[in-house]
C-alpha positions in Angstrom: 5.4 -2.5 4.7 5.0 0.5 2.1 1.7 1.8 2.3 -0.9 3.6 0.0 2.2 7.1 -1.5 4.3 4.5 -1.9 2.5 2.3 -3.9 0.8 5.0 -5.9 4.7 6.6 -6.4 5.9 3.2 -8.2 1.8 2.2 -10.2 2.4 6.1 -11.6 5.7 4.5 -12.2 4.7 1.5 -14.0 2.3 3.9 -15.8 3.9 5.9 -17.9 6.7 3.6 -19.0 4.7 0.3 -19.0 1.4 1.0 -20.3 0.5 0.3 -24.0 3.5 -1.7 -24.0 3.8 -5.8 -24.8 5.8 -8.7 -22.8 7.4 -10.2 -25.5 9.4 -12.7 -22.9 9.3 -13.1 -18.9 11.4 -15.2 -17.1 10.6 -16.3 -13.1 14.4 -17.6 -10.9 13.0 -19.5 -8.3 9.3 -20.8 -7.6 8.9 -18.5 -4.2 8.4 -15.3 -6.8 5.2 -17.2 -7.7 4.4 -18.9 -4.9 0.8 -17.1 -4.6 0.3 -18.1 -8.3 -0.8 -22.1 -8.1 0.0 -23.4 -11.5 3.4 -22.1 -10.3 6.4 -20.0 -12.3 6.6 -21.9 -15.7 2.8 -21.2 -15.8 3.2 -17.7 -15.2 5.9 -16.7 -17.1 4.4 -18.8 -20.7 0.7 -17.5 -19.6 2.4 -13.1 -19.7 4.4 -14.2 -23.3 2.8 -11.8 -25.8 0.9 -10.2 -23.3 -0.5 -6.5 -23.2 -0.4 -3.9 -20.2 -3.2 -2.6 -20.3 -3.6 -1.0 -17.1 -1.7 0.0 -13.6 -4.0 0.2 -11.4 -4.0 0.1 -7.6 -6.2 -0.7 -4.3 -5.3 0.9 -0.9 -1.3 -1.2 -0.7 -2.8 -3.9 -3.6 -1.3 -3.2 -6.8 -2.2 -5.1 -10.4 -1.1 -4.5 -14.3 -4.3 -4.8 -15.4 -3.1 -7.6 -18.8 -4.8 -9.0 -22.4 -3.0 -12.6 -23.0 -3.5 -13.8 -26.4 -5.9 -16.3 -25.2 -7.7 -14.8 -22.2 -9.5 -11.7 -21.6 -8.2 -8.5 -19.5 -6.5 -10.5 -16.8 -4.7 -8.9 -13.2 -1.1 -9.2 -12.9 -0.8 -8.9 -8.6 1.7 -7.2 -7.5 2.7 -8.3 -3.8 5.7 -5.7 -2.7 6.0 -7.7 0.9 8.5 -5.7 2.9 10.7 -4.9 0.0 9.4 -5.6 -3.3 10.5 -3.1 -6.2 9.1 -3.0 -9.5 12.3 -1.5 -11.9 12.5 0.0 -15.2 15.7 0.1 -17.4 17.6 -1.3 -19.9 18.0 -5.3 -21.4 21.7 -4.4 -20.6 22.1 -2.9 -17.4 23.6 -5.4 -14.8 20.6 -7.3 -12.9 20.8 -6.5 -9.8 21.5 -8.8 -6.5 17.9 -10.4 -5.2 16.5 -10.3 -8.8 13.3 -12.5 -9.3 11.5 -11.6 -11.4 12.2 -10.0 -15.6 9.6 -8.8 -18.1 11.5 -7.9 -21.7 8.8 -4.8 -23.1 9.2 -4.1 -26.9 10.7 0.0 -27.2 13.6 -2.2 -25.3 12.9 -1.7 -22.0 13.1 -4.0 -19.1 10.8 -4.7 -16.5 12.3 -5.9 -13.4 10.6 -7.4 -9.6 13.8 -7.0 -7.0 12.8 -8.4 -3.7 15.7 -9.0 -1.5 13.3 -10.1 1.7 11.4 -12.7 -0.5 8.2 -11.3 1.5 7.1 -9.7 -2.3 5.5 -11.8 -5.0 3.5 -11.9 -8.5 0.2 -14.0 -9.6 -1.9 -14.2 -12.3 -5.6 -13.8 -11.1 -9.2 -12.5 -12.8 -10.5 -9.4 -13.2 -14.2 -9.6 -11.1 -16.9 -6.8 -10.5 -15.3 -3.8 -7.5 -18.2 -4.7 -5.2 -18.1 -0.4 -5.3 -20.7 1.8 -7.1 -18.7 4.9 -8.3 -15.7 2.9 -9.5 -12.5 4.3 -10.3 -11.8 0.5 -11.4 -14.0 -0.1 -14.6 -11.7 -3.2 -15.6 -12.6 -4.4 -12.5 -10.4 -5.8 -9.3 -8.7 -8.9 -9.1 -10.3 -12.0 -7.2 -8.0 -11.7 -4.4 -8.1 -7.9 -3.8 -12.5 -7.8 -3.9 -12.9 -7.9 -0.3 -10.6 -4.2 0.1 -12.5 -1.6 0.9 -12.1 2.0 -0.7 -9.2 4.0 0.3 -9.4 7.8 1.0 -7.7 8.9 -1.7 -10.0 7.0 -4.7 -13.6 8.7 -5.9 -15.6 5.7 -4.7 -14.7 6.7 -1.1 -17.4 7.0 1.1 -16.5 8.6 4.3 -19.8 8.5 5.6 -20.3 5.2 5.9 -16.9 4.4 7.0 -17.3 7.1 10.3 -20.6 4.9 11.0 -19.4 1.5 10.4 -15.8 3.0 12.6 -18.9 4.4 15.0 -19.8 0.4 15.3 -16.7 -0.7 16.1 -15.7 -1.4 20.4 -12.2 -2.2 19.3 -9.0 0.5 19.2 -9.1 3.4 17.2 -6.5 2.3 15.5 -6.6 -1.3 15.1 -10.0 0.0 12.8 -7.2 2.9 11.1 -5.4 -1.1 10.1 -8.2 -3.2 8.6 -8.0 -2.6 4.9 -11.6 -3.9 5.3 -12.6 -1.0 6.5 -10.3 1.3 4.8 -7.5 0.4 3.3 -3.9 2.0 2.2 -3.1 3.0 5.9 -0.4 1.5 7.3 1.2 1.4 10.5 3.2 5.0 9.7 0.0 7.3 8.2 -2.6 5.4 11.3 0.2 7.3 13.4 0.3 10.0 11.6 -2.9 11.0 11.3 -3.9 10.4 14.8 -1.3 12.8 16.3 -2.9 15.7 14.1 -6.1 14.7 15.5 -4.7 14.5 18.5 -6.1 11.0 19.7 -4.8 8.3 20.8 -5.0 4.9 19.0 -6.1 3.3 21.7 -9.1 5.0 22.6 -12.0 2.8 21.0 -13.8 4.1 17.8 -17.5 4.0 19.6 -16.5 6.7 22.8 -15.0 8.9 19.3 -18.0 10.9 18.1 -18.4 10.8 14.6 -17.1 14.3 13.9 -13.6 13.2 14.8 -13.5 10.2 13.3 -14.6 11.9 10.2 -11.6 14.2 11.6 -9.1 11.2 12.0 -9.6 10.0 8.3 -9.8 14.0 7.0 -6.0 13.7 8.7 -5.0 10.6 7.2 -6.2 11.2 3.4 -4.2 15.0 3.6 -1.1 13.4 5.1 -0.6 10.3 3.0 -1.4 13.1 0.2 2.1 15.5 1.3 3.7 12.1 1.5 2.7 11.7 -2.3 3.5 14.6 -3.9 7.1 13.8 -1.6 7.2 9.9 -3.4 6.2 8.4 0.1 8.6 7.8 3.2 11.9 6.1 2.2 13.4 4.5 6.1 16.2 3.0 4.1 17.0 1.4 0.5 14.5 -0.8 -0.5 11.2 1.4 -0.6 12.2 3.0 -4.1 10.2 3.8 -7.1 10.5 2.7 -11.0 13.6 4.8 -11.1 15.4 3.8 -8.0 15.0 6.4 -6.1 13.6 6.7 -2.4 11.1 9.3 -1.8 12.0 11.8 1.9 8.9 12.1 3.1 9.7 11.0 6.8 12.1 14.0 6.4 8.2 16.3 7.7 7.0 13.3 10.2 5.7 14.3 13.5 5.2 11.2 15.7 6.5 7.9 13.7 9.9 7.2 14.4 10.9 10.3 16.2 10.7 8.1 20.0 12.1 11.2 22.4 11.6 13.7 19.7 10.2 17.0 20.8 6.3 17.3 19.8 6.4 19.3 17.5 3.4 20.8 19.1 3.8 20.7 22.4 7.5 20.2 23.2 6.8 16.7 25.1 9.4 14.2 24.0 7.5 11.5 21.7 6.7 8.3 23.3 6.9 4.9 21.8 5.1 1.7 22.5 4.0 -2.3 21.3 0.8 -2.1 19.5 -0.1 -5.1 17.5 3.0 -6.5 17.5 4.5 -3.2 15.5 5.3 0.4 17.3 3.2 3.3 17.7 4.0 7.0 18.3 2.0 9.1 20.0 2.9 12.5 22.3 1.5 12.0 26.2 0.9 15.5 26.3 -1.7 16.0 23.0 -2.5 12.2 23.1 -3.6 11.3 26.4 -3.9 7.5 26.6 -7.1 6.2 27.9 -8.1 4.9 30.9 -7.4 1.6 31.0 -9.5 -0.8 29.3 -10.9 -4.8 29.2 -8.9 -6.7 26.6 -11.8 -7.6 24.7 -11.2 -3.6 23.9 -8.2 -3.1 22.9 
């Protein structure tokens, strides 16, 4: 699934092309694209007709447009990208893509399309609620379904010291904690592997067994690697992860651990190993990131 850099690339594209425009008409195809919108696709399309796009926003991997509808206060159009969702800005006369599930005609002669090959994504209109973080980068609030999500390492409200304390109190594998969006958002499988490789820590090491400076270094590496990925348009392993113009990122060429099974570690030359973890693949260096001793099942 797309992680913070990939979602931020899409958000920036929406901010450039869609913000301050009015949705002239909205068309949704099928019910699945609006399955998270309780009233269904017809209601969602009707409520978005005439809405003004005020802002393109994000927290971690979660993306939304703040829209002002004619009848309501500002609300959030939450965009669940899922595994293959794309938000594409194009001309209304451009040929329709396969797997096109929603299109929004905007003033100024552009069209915003939601394309989703695997149909795990979708759209929903929801209320905005106050952000629970005191120093907020979301002055209009956050969508209700996102209100439990923690701040991510690239936003002003991220409290590094607090997250280090929360991690230190966890007697669970450090990679599992990094993937917990209630502790720190935006970090997924790719960038967790990259941050842990940079820190020289195996993902099965318990948080409680690591020092606070080590946990802080892992968070700093996560922020650094995601910033680097963002500068290169994100990580695109196939044609599904693209920006609003349909172009993929190229940070995959700079990855040090993820997806490099059997290739030499850039530090020591040992072949990168691949292991199963939480129904995912974890990648690490056997020399730079030695596995911890066998742990009780409850601590993994």
